N, C-alpha and C positions, 0 to 999 in steps of 0.2 A: 361139069362145074367149071366155071370160068374164073376161079379165084383160088387162092391158097386156103386150104381148110383150117390152117392155124389161126387165121384172122378171127374166125367166129367161134373158136373153142371157148370153153368156160373161162379160161385164164388168158384168152387172147386180147390184143390191144383194143379191139372194137366190139367186144362181146356185150358190154353194158349199153353201148350205143344201139346195137341191134336189138337188145332186150327192150330198150326204150321205144324203139320203132314198132315192135310187135306186141309186147306185153307191158304196157306202161303202168298197169296196176301193181306189178310186182316190184317196181322201183321204190326203194325207201329213201328217206331224206338223206341219210348218210351216203347211200350209193350215188345219189344225184350230186352231192357236193364233192365226192371223191373223183368224179369224172373231170378230166382236163379237156375242155372243148377245143382249145387251140391245137393240142397234140392230135386229137381225134380228127380235126379238120385237115391237118397236115397229112395224116395217114390216108385220108380219103382222097385228097387231091393228088398226092404222089405216092401211090401204093407200091409196096415191094414187088408184088406180082400183079399182073393185069386183073381188073375186076370187071364184071358185067355191069352194064349201065343200070339194070334193074336193082342190083345189089347196092350200087352207089347211091341210087335215089332213096332206097330204104334206109341206108345209113345216114343220109342227109336229113331224112324225116326224123330219125332218132336224135340227131344233133339239135334240131329245132325243138323237139319235145323236151329235151333236157334243158335247153336254154329257157324255154317257157316255164318249166318248173322252178328253175333257179330265180327267175324274175318274180314269180308268184311268192316264193319264200321270202325274197328280199322285200317285196311290197308288204307282206304281212308283218315282218319284223319291224319295218319302218313305221307302219301305222300303229303297231303296238307301242313302240318307243314314243311316238308323238302323243298318244293317249296317256301314257304314264307321265310324260313331262307336263302335260296340261293338268293332270290330276295333282302332281306335286306342287305346282305353282298356282293352284286354284285360289282365288281371293275369296276368303270367307267373309261374309257380312256379320258384323257384330251389332247386335241391337242394344243400344244404350241411349241415355238421355242426350238431348242436344248440348247440354253444358259439358258432359264428358267428351262428346265428339269434338267440341271446340277446344278443350284442353289438350286432347290428343293431337289435334292439328297444330296447336301452338308449340307443343313439345317437339314434334317431328319435322314440321315444315316451315315454321316461322323464321328459322335461321336463313333460309334461302331468300326470303323477301327483305330481311333487315340488313343484309350485307349489301351496301351500295358503294 
């Protein structure tokens, strides 16, 4: 082995990154958001002990997969928020007689046109 075995142990600093590279179905949403990608990239770029190139490439694949998952979660949260905002401010049409519509318009919008 061309790396310190502590790196990939269950509680190691890059264990979840390695898990994302090889078994991405086992990652939960809480696990994805608990991963600090900046620290993980720093540990991959400047490791404490030398690492094999193949291990480094697998870890970088894990970083990309975690980043992809975070982006997907952000996109789904944003689209959900946009749809809720659109639903909250949806203009409902009220069916009433033309006279009532005219009175409503006079009450709410006539002040804008009479102030000169």
